C-alpha positions in Angstrom: 91.6 135.7 151.7 95.7 136.3 151.4 96.5 132.6 152.1 93.8 132.4 149.1 95.4 134.6 146.6 98.9 133.7 147.7 98.0 129.9 146.4 96.2 131.2 143.3 99.0 133.4 142.4 101.7 130.3 143.5 99.7 127.7 141.1 99.3 130.1 138.3 103.6 130.4 138.5 104.1 127.2 138.6 101.9 126.5 135.5 103.7 128.9 133.9 107.2 127.4 135.0 106.0 124.2 133.4 104.6 125.4 130.4 108.2 127.1 129.5 109.7 123.8 130.4 107.4 122.1 127.7 109.1 121.7 124.1 106.7 122.9 121.5 103.6 120.6 120.1 104.6 118.8 116.8 102.7 116.7 114.6 105.7 114.9 113.6 107.1 111.5 115.0 110.6 110.2 114.4 110.9 106.6 114.8 113.7 104.5 113.5 113.6 102.1 110.4 113.6 98.9 112.8 111.0 100.4 114.5 108.6 101.1 111.4 109.4 97.8 109.7 108.5 96.2 112.8 105.2 98.0 113.0 104.4 97.1 109.4 105.0 93.5 109.9 102.5 93.6 112.9 99.8 95.1 110.8 100.7 92.4 108.3 100.4 89.7 110.9 97.3 91.2 112.1 95.7 91.5 109.0 96.0 88.0 108.4 95.0 86.9 111.8 91.9 88.9 111.1 91.1 87.7 107.6 91.9 83.6 108.7 89.5 84.4 111.9 86.7 85.8 110.0 86.5 83.9 106.9 84.3 81.2 108.2 81.4 83.8 109.3 81.7 86.2 106.4 78.5 87.1 104.4 76.7 85.0 107.3 76.0 87.3 109.8 75.2 90.6 107.8 74.6 93.7 109.8 74.7 91.8 112.9 77.0 90.9 115.8 78.4 87.2 115.5 76.6 85.2 118.1 79.0 84.0 120.9 78.5 80.3 120.5 79.1 80.6 116.8 82.5 82.3 117.1 85.0 80.0 115.4 87.5 78.0 117.4 91.0 79.9 116.8 93.8 77.7 116.1 97.3 79.0 115.0 97.5 76.9 111.9 94.4 79.0 110.1 96.8 81.7 109.2 98.3 79.6 106.2 94.4 79.7 105.0 94.5 83.4 105.0 96.6 83.5 101.8 94.0 82.3 99.9 91.7 84.9 100.9 90.8 87.6 98.6 91.8 90.4 101.1 95.1 89.2 100.9 96.3 87.3 98.2 96.8 90.7 96.2 98.6 92.6 98.9 100.8 89.4 99.3 102.0 89.8 95.9 102.8 93.0 96.8 104.8 92.4 99.8 106.8 89.6 98.0 107.9 92.3 95.3 108.5 94.2 98.5 110.8 91.6 99.9 112.2 90.6 96.8 113.1 94.0 95.2 112.5 96.7 97.9 110.9 100.2 97.7 112.1 100.4 94.1 110.4 97.4 92.3 111.4 98.9 88.5 109.9 96.2 86.0 111.8 95.3 82.9 109.6 94.0 79.9 110.1 92.9 76.3 108.0 94.6 73.7 106.7 97.8 72.2 104.4 99.4 74.3 103.1 98.8 77.8 99.9 100.4 79.9 100.0 100.6 83.7 96.3 100.3 85.2 95.1 101.5 88.6 92.0 102.3 90.9 90.9 105.5 90.7 89.7 106.1 94.2 88.6 109.2 96.3 92.2 108.6 98.4 93.9 108.8 95.2 97.4 110.5 95.0 100.2 111.3 92.7 102.8 109.2 91.1 105.6 109.6 88.5 106.7 107.3 85.9 109.9 106.3 84.3 110.4 104.7 81.4 114.1 103.6 80.7 115.6 105.8 83.4 113.8 108.7 82.4 110.8 110.8 83.8 108.2 109.9 81.6 105.1 111.7 83.3 103.8 112.7 86.4 100.0 111.4 87.0 97.4 111.9 89.7 94.9 109.2 89.8 91.8 110.8 91.3 88.4 110.1 89.9 86.1 112.7 88.1 83.2 112.2 90.2 82.5 110.5 93.5 82.7 107.0 92.5 85.6 104.4 92.3 87.1 103.6 88.6 88.8 100.5 88.3 91.3 99.1 85.9 92.0 102.6 83.9 95.1 103.5 82.6 97.6 105.9 84.4 100.5 105.5 82.4 101.1 104.3 78.7 103.7 103.9 76.1 103.5 102.9 72.6 104.9 102.9 69.2 108.6 101.9 71.1 111.5 99.8 69.7 110.1 96.0 70.4 112.8 95.6 72.6 113.9 95.3 76.3 112.6 98.6 78.4 112.2 99.4 81.9 109.3 101.2 83.8 109.5 102.2 87.4 106.4 103.9 89.1 106.9 106.0 92.1 104.3 107.0 94.3 104.7 110.8 95.3 102.7 110.6 98.6 101.2 113.7 97.5 97.2 113.9 97.3 95.6 115.2 94.1 93.3 118.1 94.3 90.2 117.1 95.8 91.4 113.9 97.5 91.1 112.2 100.9 94.7 110.6 100.4 97.6 110.2 98.3 97.8 106.6 97.8 98.6 104.9 94.4 97.7 101.2 93.9 99.2 99.9 90.6 97.0 97.1 89.4 98.3 95.9 86.1 101.3 96.4 83.8 100.3 95.6 80.7 102.8 94.7 77.8 102.2 94.9 74.0 104.6 92.8 71.5 
């Protein structure tokens, strides 16, 4: 009995000491910019491979697993076909803009007005729109109901002088009230002359 009590007490002391040396739990993770860029590039590469590999069986085996003998043979040159697939062609345009302009993808336009269209999705967030360097409006792109809305105006400016203007959209990373996320996907910039 005495040995059992001593063992239990010793185990309790060990657990307390271990816990005292453990840093408090945090849901934050700090990684370097190079590590983040590497992870993003890996995600893009994985998506391209998945799209290219799955294309030959797309809509053929609905709600069924593709039989092993019907799986397409993989060759690395098939990735080139991924750029033409609907899942990637819009995203690759976005990636090209990021490569060329960075995160600050300000657009210059010639005209008397402009409209930025977005899909209003359940994961919609908030964005700010700047016109000629000045904050013009902060918007939320979350649908009124449980349905998705595509091609709706998120921001517009009309009656401008018919000359050169800059439009900049900044995604804030903040959810709209009731949203499941904080994303904003800019679809189109329509310019009026």
